[in-house]
Backbone as a printed PyTorch tensor [residue, N CA C, xyz], in Angstrom:
tensor([[[  -0.1160,  -55.9270,   36.4030],
         [  -0.7850,  -56.7080,   35.8240],
         [  -1.9280,  -56.4270,   35.0930]],

        [[  -2.9080,  -55.3320,   35.0160],
         [  -3.7570,  -55.3650,   33.9170],
         [  -3.0680,  -54.9370,   33.0880]],

        [[  -2.2280,  -54.1070,   32.9440],
         [  -1.5110,  -53.6050,   31.8540],
         [  -0.9590,  -54.7470,   31.0050]],

        [[  -0.3720,  -55.6510,   31.4980],
         [   0.1210,  -56.8490,   30.8320],
         [  -0.9520,  -57.5460,   30.3760]],

        [[  -2.1800,  -58.1200,   31.1610],
         [  -3.0890,  -58.5590,   30.6850],
         [  -3.9460,  -57.7040,   29.1840]],

        [[  -3.8020,  -56.6800,   29.3890],
         [  -4.4220,  -55.9560,   27.9700],
         [  -3.5970,  -56.2050,   26.9570]],

        [[  -2.2360,  -56.0760,   27.2820],
         [  -1.2540,  -56.2220,   26.1480],
         [  -1.1540,  -57.6710,   25.3130]],

        [[  -1.7490,  -58.6960,   26.5100],
         [  -1.5710,  -59.6710,   25.9170],
         [  -2.9940,  -59.9580,   25.0930]],

        [[  -3.8330,  -59.3520,   25.5860],
         [  -5.2820,  -59.4560,   24.8050],
         [  -5.0180,  -58.7640,   23.5190]],

        [[  -4.6420,  -57.5590,   23.2690],
         [  -4.5900,  -56.7840,   22.2290],
         [  -2.9550,  -57.1030,   21.0960]],

        [[  -2.3940,  -58.2490,   21.5910],
         [  -1.6200,  -59.0320,   20.4400],
         [  -2.1990,  -59.4050,   19.3610]],

        [[  -1.8270,  -59.1580,   18.2120],
         [  -2.5700,  -59.4500,   17.0490],
         [  -2.9020,  -61.1510,   17.3060]],

        [[  -2.0730,  -61.7850,   17.6640],
         [  -2.4720,  -63.5050,   17.6020],
         [  -3.6750,  -63.8730,   18.1650]],

        [[  -3.9400,  -63.0220,   19.4470],
         [  -4.9090,  -63.5150,   20.2780],
         [  -6.1720,  -62.7930,   19.4890]],

        [[  -6.0590,  -61.5500,   19.2110],
         [  -7.3150,  -60.9730,   18.0360],
         [  -7.6580,  -62.0260,   17.2090]],

        [[  -6.6430,  -62.2580,   16.4240],
         [  -6.8080,  -62.9820,   15.2310],
         [  -7.5580,  -64.2900,   15.7170]],

        [[  -6.8930,  -65.0750,   16.5680],
         [  -8.0070,  -66.3580,   17.0730],
         [  -9.3140,  -65.9510,   17.5600]],

        [[  -9.3980,  -64.8760,   18.2000],
         [ -10.6550,  -64.7790,   18.8390],
         [ -11.7490,  -64.7250,   17.7080]],

        [[ -11.5190,  -63.7220,   16.4310],
         [ -12.1570,  -63.7650,   15.1640],
         [ -11.9790,  -65.3050,   14.5410]],

        [[ -11.0640,  -65.9050,   14.6950],
         [ -11.4210,  -67.3530,   13.7610],
         [ -12.4470,  -68.3100,   14.4950]],

        [[ -12.4010,  -67.8090,   15.6440],
         [ -13.2850,  -68.9450,   16.6130],
         [ -14.7140,  -68.3420,   16.4290]],

        [[ -14.7580,  -66.8680,   16.3150],
         [ -16.3020,  -66.5690,   16.1110],
         [ -16.7260,  -67.0120,   14.3320]],

        [[ -15.8500,  -66.3710,   13.9050],
         [ -16.2330,  -67.1310,   12.4260],
         [ -16.4700,  -68.6200,   12.1850]],

        [[ -15.8050,  -69.2240,   13.0320],
         [ -15.7750,  -70.7070,   12.8530],
         [ -17.2340,  -71.0390,   13.7130]],

        [[ -17.5110,  -70.4680,   14.5510],
         [ -18.8640,  -70.8280,   14.7900],
         [ -19.9840,  -70.6520,   13.8440]],

        [[ -19.9480,  -69.3190,   13.5960],
         [ -20.8130,  -69.1710,   12.4570],
         [ -20.9860,  -69.9080,   11.2150]],

        [[ -19.6260,  -70.2710,   10.7090],
         [ -19.5690,  -71.2400,    9.8930],
         [ -20.1000,  -72.4050,   10.0120]],

        [[ -19.9310,  -72.9750,   11.2950],
         [ -20.3940,  -74.2230,   11.6980],
         [ -21.9190,  -74.5680,   11.2120]],

        [[ -22.6490,  -73.5450,   11.4120],
         [ -24.2240,  -73.8230,   11.0250],
         [ -24.4510,  -73.6470,    9.6850]],

        [[ -23.3800,  -72.7660,    8.9270],
         [ -23.8230,  -73.3660,    7.3660],
         [ -23.2640,  -74.3600,    6.8760]],

        [[ -22.1460,  -74.7580,    7.5090],
         [ -21.8560,  -76.6790,    7.0000],
         [ -22.6550,  -77.5190,    7.2610]],

        [[ -23.2230,  -77.1090,    8.7460],
         [ -24.3460,  -78.2730,    8.9880],
         [ -25.3500,  -78.2300,    8.1930]],

        [[ -25.8640,  -77.0920,    7.8890],
         [ -27.0040,  -76.8960,    6.8120],
         [ -26.3870,  -77.4830,    5.4700]],

        [[ -25.2850,  -77.4750,    5.1110],
         [ -24.8770,  -77.8880,    4.1420],
         [ -24.9230,  -79.2620,    3.8300]],

        [[ -24.7590,  -80.0470,    4.9300],
         [ -24.4300,  -81.4340,    5.0160],
         [ -25.8260,  -81.9810,    5.3280]],

        [[ -26.5310,  -81.5540,    6.2490],
         [ -27.7890,  -82.0970,    6.4900],
         [ -28.9810,  -81.7040,    5.6640]],

        [[ -28.7870,  -80.6800,    4.9610],
         [ -30.1310,  -80.3650,    4.0210],
         [ -29.7120,  -80.4250,    2.5950]],

        [[ -28.6520,  -80.4880,    2.1900],
         [ -28.0880,  -80.2850,    0.8350],
         [ -27.4140,  -81.6010,    0.3660]],

        [[ -26.3150,  -82.2240,    0.9340],
         [ -25.5030,  -83.4890,    0.8760],
         [ -26.2070,  -84.8680,    1.0010]],

        [[ -26.6890,  -84.7070,    2.3480],
         [ -26.9570,  -85.9120,    2.9390],
         [ -28.3140,  -86.6680,    2.2490]],

        [[ -29.3500,  -85.6520,    1.8890],
         [ -30.5950,  -86.1340,    1.2370],
         [ -30.3660,  -86.6850,   -0.0460]],

        [[ -29.5470,  -86.3200,   -0.8370],
         [ -29.2460,  -86.9920,   -2.3100],
         [ -28.3800,  -88.5650,   -1.7710]],

        [[ -27.4770,  -88.5130,   -1.1310],
         [ -26.8910,  -89.4960,   -0.8800],
         [ -27.5150,  -90.7810,   -0.3830]],

        [[ -28.9210,  -90.1060,    0.5930],
         [ -29.8780,  -91.1170,    1.2810],
         [ -30.5400,  -91.8260,    0.0400]],

        [[ -30.8650,  -90.8950,   -0.7140],
         [ -32.0560,  -91.3620,   -1.9240],
         [ -31.1960,  -92.2740,   -2.7300]],

        [[ -29.6480,  -92.0510,   -3.0890],
         [ -29.0740,  -92.9420,   -3.9290],
         [ -28.7870,  -94.3000,   -3.3490]],

        [[ -28.7560,  -94.3780,   -1.9420],
         [ -28.7290,  -95.5640,   -1.2740],
         [ -30.0920,  -96.0400,   -0.6860]],

        [[ -31.1660,  -95.6980,   -1.6430],
         [ -32.4600,  -96.2320,   -1.4400],
         [ -33.2870,  -95.8590,   -0.1260]],

        [[ -33.0330,  -94.5930,    0.1550],
         [ -33.7330,  -93.5010,    1.0510],
         [ -33.2560,  -93.6800,    2.4830]],

        [[ -31.9020,  -93.8400,    2.4410],
         [ -31.7230,  -94.1600,    3.9410],
         [ -31.4370,  -92.9250,    4.4830]],

        [[ -31.5200,  -92.6820,    5.6360],
         [ -31.5070,  -91.2280,    6.0900],
         [ -30.4980,  -91.7140,    7.4530]],

        [[ -29.0810,  -91.3010,    7.2640],
         [ -27.8940,  -91.6500,    7.8790],
         [ -28.2450,  -91.4620,    9.4050]],

        [[ -28.9830,  -90.3060,    9.9330],
         [ -28.9290,  -89.7850,   11.0000],
         [ -29.9050,  -90.7240,   11.8600]],

        [[ -30.9300,  -91.6310,   11.1850],
         [ -31.6950,  -92.6540,   11.8690],
         [ -30.9360,  -93.9220,   11.8930]],

        [[ -29.7130,  -94.3410,   11.7530],
         [ -29.2270,  -95.6510,   11.5700],
         [ -28.7140,  -95.6920,   12.9700]],

        [[ -29.0380,  -96.8980,   13.5350],
         [ -28.3090,  -97.1570,   14.9290],
         [ -28.2720,  -98.4910,   15.4030]],

        [[ -27.6690,  -98.8570,   16.2320],
         [ -27.7080, -100.2690,   16.5970],
         [ -28.2250, -100.7650,   17.9610]],

        [[ -29.1620, -101.2190,   17.9330],
         [ -29.9320, -101.4050,   19.2730],
         [ -29.2210, -102.5880,   20.1070]],

        [[ -28.4900, -102.4010,   21.2040],
         [ -27.7760, -103.0070,   22.0790],
         [ -28.6440, -103.9000,   23.2170]],

        [[ -30.1450, -103.5490,   23.0590],
         [ -30.8730, -104.2850,   23.9000],
         [ -31.5550, -105.3980,   23.2970]],

        [[ -31.5640, -105.3770,   22.3770],
         [ -32.2240, -106.6400,   21.4450],
         [ -33.4070, -106.6250,   21.4130]],

        [[ -34.5910, -105.1770,   21.5490],
         [ -35.5100, -105.1050,   21.5780],
         [ -36.0120, -104.7750,   20.2900]],

        [[ -35.3470, -104.0880,   19.4050],
         [ -35.7520, -104.1310,   18.1390],
         [ -36.6000, -102.6620,   18.0620]],

        [[ -36.3100, -101.5020,   18.3520],
         [ -36.8950, -100.2780,   18.1640],
         [ -37.0470, -100.1220,   16.8310]],

        [[ -38.0790,  -99.3240,   16.5960],
         [ -38.4200,  -98.9990,   14.9360],
         [ -37.6730,  -97.7040,   14.5790]],

        [[ -37.4300,  -96.8340,   15.7780],
         [ -36.7230,  -95.6170,   15.2950],
         [ -35.6250,  -95.3240,   16.4160]],

        [[ -34.5720,  -94.4130,   15.9930],
         [ -33.6620,  -93.9170,   16.9410],
         [ -34.6270,  -93.0330,   18.1520]],

        [[ -35.5450,  -92.6560,   17.7340],
         [ -36.1640,  -91.6130,   18.8570],
         [ -37.1150,  -92.6970,   19.6820]],

        [[ -37.3660,  -93.4760,   19.0720],
         [ -38.2720,  -94.8890,   20.1150],
         [ -37.2140,  -95.3560,   21.3220]],

        [[ -35.8900,  -95.4420,   20.6790],
         [ -35.1000,  -96.2810,   21.1820],
         [ -34.3850,  -95.0630,   22.2190]],

        [[ -34.3930,  -93.9220,   22.0430],
         [ -33.8200,  -93.0850,   22.9390],
         [ -34.7990,  -92.8180,   24.2220]],

        [[ -36.1000,  -92.7100,   23.6840],
         [ -37.3930,  -92.3480,   24.6030],
         [ -37.2310,  -93.2920,   25.7430]],

        [[ -37.1570,  -94.7040,   25.3260],
         [ -37.1030,  -96.0160,   26.3290],
         [ -35.7550,  -96.1990,   26.8390]],

        [[ -35.1130,  -95.3390,   26.6230],
         [ -33.4420,  -95.3280,   27.5660],
         [ -32.6400,  -96.7430,   26.8720]],

        [[ -32.4420,  -97.2750,   25.7430],
         [ -32.1410,  -98.2070,   25.3320],
         [ -30.4640,  -97.9970,   24.9740]],

        [[ -29.8480,  -98.7340,   25.3960],
         [ -28.4600,  -98.5880,   24.9230],
         [ -28.3200,  -99.0190,   23.3480]],

        [[ -27.6970,  -97.8640,   23.0010],
         [ -27.9280,  -97.6360,   21.3450],
         [ -26.3110,  -97.2440,   20.8810]],

        [[ -25.9370,  -97.7790,   19.6900],
         [ -24.8600,  -97.2450,   18.9790],
         [ -25.6470,  -96.0220,   17.9950]],

        [[ -25.1810,  -95.0350,   17.9510],
         [ -25.8390,  -94.0950,   16.6180],
         [ -24.8470,  -93.8570,   15.7590]],

        [[ -24.6030,  -95.3120,   14.8840],
         [ -23.3990,  -94.7950,   14.0460],
         [ -23.6940,  -94.0850,   12.7650]],

        [[ -25.1790,  -94.0870,   12.7200],
         [ -25.7250,  -92.8990,   11.5590],
         [ -25.0660,  -91.5240,   11.7580]],

        [[ -25.2850,  -91.1410,   12.9090],
         [ -25.0050,  -89.6710,   13.0740],
         [ -23.4310,  -89.6770,   13.3060]],

        [[ -22.5280,  -90.7810,   13.3950],
         [ -21.1730,  -90.6310,   13.3360],
         [ -20.6510,  -90.4720,   11.8120]],

        [[ -21.4790,  -91.0870,   11.1200],
         [ -21.2750,  -91.0230,    9.6400],
         [ -21.8150,  -89.6670,    8.9550]],

        [[ -22.5250,  -88.8780,    9.6010],
         [ -22.9020,  -87.5210,    9.3410],
         [ -21.7460,  -86.7360,    9.6640]],

        [[ -21.2120,  -86.9620,   10.8310],
         [ -20.1950,  -86.4640,   11.2710],
         [ -18.9800,  -86.3890,   10.7400]],

        [[ -18.7320,  -87.4470,   10.2020],
         [ -17.5920,  -87.5640,    9.3060],
         [ -17.6540,  -86.7580,    7.9860]],

        [[ -18.7270,  -86.9010,    7.3150],
         [ -18.8600,  -86.4260,    6.3480],
         [ -18.7460,  -84.5950,    6.3810]],

        [[ -19.4910,  -84.4640,    7.4780],
         [ -19.3170,  -83.0480,    7.8580],
         [ -17.8690,  -82.6400,    8.1550]],

        [[ -17.0950,  -83.4700,    8.8310],
         [ -15.9040,  -82.9780,    8.9560],
         [ -14.9500,  -82.9080,    7.6270]],

        [[ -15.1550,  -84.0250,    6.6830],
         [ -14.5700,  -84.1240,    5.4020],
         [ -15.0370,  -82.7870,    4.8200]],

        [[ -16.1490,  -82.2380,    4.6020],
         [ -16.6000,  -80.9480,    3.8910],
         [ -16.0700,  -79.9050,    4.5110]],

        [[ -15.6250,  -79.6030,    6.0430],
         [ -15.0410,  -78.6640,    6.7800],
         [ -13.6720,  -78.5690,    6.1240]],

        [[ -13.0830,  -79.6420,    6.4400],
         [ -11.6310,  -79.8380,    5.9530],
         [ -11.3170,  -79.3200,    4.3970]],

        [[ -12.2060,  -80.1630,    3.6260],
         [ -11.9700,  -79.4140,    2.3120],
         [ -12.1900,  -77.7460,    1.9250]],

        [[ -13.1540,  -77.5110,    2.8070],
         [ -13.5390,  -75.9300,    2.3390],
         [ -12.5030,  -75.2750,    2.9610]],

        [[ -11.5000,  -75.4980,    3.8490],
         [ -10.8510,  -74.9790,    4.5920],
         [  -9.4960,  -74.9090,    4.0110]],

        [[  -9.3940,  -76.1830,    3.3150],
         [  -8.1030,  -76.2830,    2.5780],
         [  -8.1120,  -75.7040,    1.2920]],

        [[  -9.4900,  -75.1750,    0.6310],
         [  -9.6340,  -74.6040,   -0.5000],
         [  -9.3760,  -73.3460,   -0.2480]],

        [[  -9.7290,  -72.7200,    0.9400],
         [  -9.6280,  -71.3170,    1.3460],
         [  -8.0540,  -71.0380,    1.7310]],

        [[  -7.3400,  -71.7300,    2.2290],
         [  -6.1870,  -71.8880,    2.5770],
         [  -5.4120,  -71.4790,    1.2170]],

        [[  -5.3890,  -72.7880,    0.4410],
         [  -4.9650,  -72.5460,   -1.1860],
         [  -4.8710,  -71.3120,   -1.7860]],

        [[  -6.2300,  -70.5340,   -1.5310],
         [  -6.2980,  -69.3060,   -2.1430],
         [  -5.7150,  -68.1140,   -1.5320]],

        [[  -5.6950,  -68.2690,   -0.2490],
         [  -4.8200,  -67.0720,    0.4350],
         [  -3.5740,  -67.4000,    0.2450]],

        [[  -2.8750,  -68.4830,    0.1700],
         [  -1.4220,  -68.9720,   -0.0980],
         [  -1.0470,  -68.4080,   -1.6930]],

        [[  -1.9640,  -68.4660,   -2.4150],
         [  -1.9140,  -68.1490,   -3.7090],
         [  -1.8590,  -66.5250,   -4.1980]],

        [[  -2.6370,  -65.9850,   -3.2800],
         [  -2.8830,  -64.5380,   -3.3300],
         [  -1.5420,  -64.1430,   -2.7280]],

        [[  -0.8210,  -64.5180,   -1.5760],
         [   0.1080,  -63.9840,   -0.9530],
         [   1.4190,  -64.0520,   -1.7570]],

        [[   1.6980,  -65.3260,   -2.5850],
         [   2.6810,  -65.3540,   -2.9580],
         [   3.2190,  -64.3010,   -3.9170]],

        [[   4.4250,  -63.9540,   -3.7080],
         [   4.8410,  -62.7760,   -4.8990],
         [   5.0980,  -63.3810,   -6.1390]],

        [[   4.5840,  -62.4540,   -6.9940],
         [   5.1280,  -62.9780,   -8.3800],
         [   6.6100,  -62.9820,   -8.6360]],

        [[   7.0050,  -64.2230,   -9.0230],
         [   8.1270,  -64.5390,   -9.4250],
         [   8.8970,  -63.6060,  -10.3430]],

        [[   9.9280,  -62.9550,  -10.2150],
         [  10.4920,  -62.0110,  -11.1590],
         [  11.6800,  -62.7670,  -11.8230]],

        [[  12.0780,  -62.3160,  -12.9470],
         [  13.0090,  -62.7180,  -13.3240],
         [  14.4540,  -62.5010,  -12.7710]],

        [[  15.0450,  -63.6550,  -12.8770],
         [  16.3700,  -63.6490,  -11.8760],
         [  17.3140,  -62.6410,  -12.1940]],

        [[  17.8050,  -61.7390,  -11.3000],
         [  18.5240,  -60.4510,  -11.4680],
         [  20.0490,  -61.0730,  -11.5350]],

        [[  20.5920,  -60.2930,  -12.7980],
         [  21.8450,  -60.5210,  -13.1080],
         [  22.7610,  -60.4900,  -11.8010]],

        [[  23.9560,  -61.1070,  -11.8970],
         [  24.8620,  -61.1640,  -10.7110],
         [  25.6430,  -60.2750,  -10.6210]],

        [[  25.7470,  -59.1100,   -9.5640],
         [  26.1850,  -58.1200,   -9.6980],
         [  28.0040,  -58.0420,   -9.9880]],

        [[  28.1920,  -57.0580,  -10.5960],
         [  29.9560,  -56.9820,  -11.0700],
         [  30.5670,  -57.3080,   -9.9260]],

        [[  31.7240,  -58.0810,  -10.1190],
         [  32.8090,  -58.1730,   -8.9510],
         [  33.2610,  -57.0220,   -8.7980]],

        [[  33.8420,  -56.7070,   -7.6040],
         [  34.4470,  -55.3680,   -7.1080],
         [  35.7020,  -55.4790,   -7.5120]],

        [[  36.4900,  -54.3170,   -7.5310],
         [  37.7870,  -54.2110,   -8.0570],
         [  38.8360,  -55.4250,   -7.3970]],

        [[  38.3710,  -55.4370,   -5.8730],
         [  39.2580,  -56.1410,   -4.7450],
         [  39.0660,  -57.8510,   -5.5200]],

        [[  37.8140,  -58.3540,   -5.7200],
         [  37.6960,  -59.4530,   -6.3520],
         [  38.3590,  -59.6260,   -7.6490]],

        [[  38.1260,  -58.8860,   -8.6430],
         [  38.8270,  -58.9020,   -9.8920],
         [  40.5270,  -59.1170,   -9.7650]],

        [[  41.2380,  -58.3820,   -8.7850],
         [  42.5040,  -58.5180,   -8.1140],
         [  42.8290,  -60.0840,   -7.9030]],

        [[  42.1410,  -60.1790,   -6.9300],
         [  42.1360,  -61.4190,   -6.1720],
         [  42.1390,  -62.4850,   -7.4580]],

        [[  41.1640,  -62.3370,   -8.4570],
         [  40.9270,  -63.4560,   -9.3280],
         [  42.1900,  -63.5450,  -10.2780]],

        [[  42.5760,  -62.4830,  -10.4760],
         [  43.9350,  -62.4220,  -11.2040],
         [  45.2960,  -63.0850,  -10.5290]],

        [[  45.4260,  -62.6910,   -9.2780],
         [  46.3530,  -63.4570,   -8.3250],
         [  46.4040,  -64.9610,   -8.3500]],

        [[  45.1110,  -65.4040,   -8.3890],
         [  44.7650,  -67.0340,   -8.4300],
         [  44.9520,  -67.4970,   -9.7760]],

        [[  44.9180,  -66.5460,  -10.5260],
         [  44.7930,  -67.0870,  -12.1570],
         [  46.5010,  -67.2990,  -12.3410]],

        [[  47.1670,  -66.2180,  -11.8560],
         [  48.6510,  -66.4170,  -12.1950],
         [  49.3820,  -67.3470,  -10.9880]],

        [[  48.7820,  -67.6810,  -10.1520],
         [  49.2900,  -68.8430,   -9.2740],
         [  49.0610,  -70.0300,   -9.8210]],

        [[  47.9100,  -70.0870,  -10.3150],
         [  47.5840,  -71.5340,  -11.0810],
         [  48.5300,  -71.6640,  -12.2710]],

        [[  48.8060,  -70.4810,  -13.1630],
         [  49.7290,  -70.8330,  -14.3370],
         [  51.0410,  -71.1890,  -13.7490]],

        [[  51.7620,  -70.6810,  -12.5370],
         [  53.0450,  -71.1860,  -12.2730],
         [  52.7420,  -72.4170,  -11.6490]],

        [[  52.1700,  -73.1400,  -11.3630],
         [  52.0760,  -74.3690,  -10.7070],
         [  51.9440,  -75.4610,  -11.5510]]])
């Protein structure tokens, strides 16, 4: 059983998946920083200083001044600003992955060679073609 487990772990697909998960986790912090520190501030500035992460709906109706104040009070809230941040984060990740896969596919495609000339027919094929032509002439 240990041998089977070792063989399973050492298969290429499992190792590739493990590497992908580790790189994905490391990439997550880079993307989060890109979204939160680079992309969202200009978007918030363009929209009049809106910080999406602080947008929320207070379901208790008490009118808390900030998301932190509502959370500390334990009020029921809908954090739609964080949802917007996560959607933008997802779109950026999806686009980056698309671009990476596109480049990998481009590098893996073999260069298209000029189509090779069809091979010469064998002696047997030539003989059969002659017989066919003779039969067509007789009919």
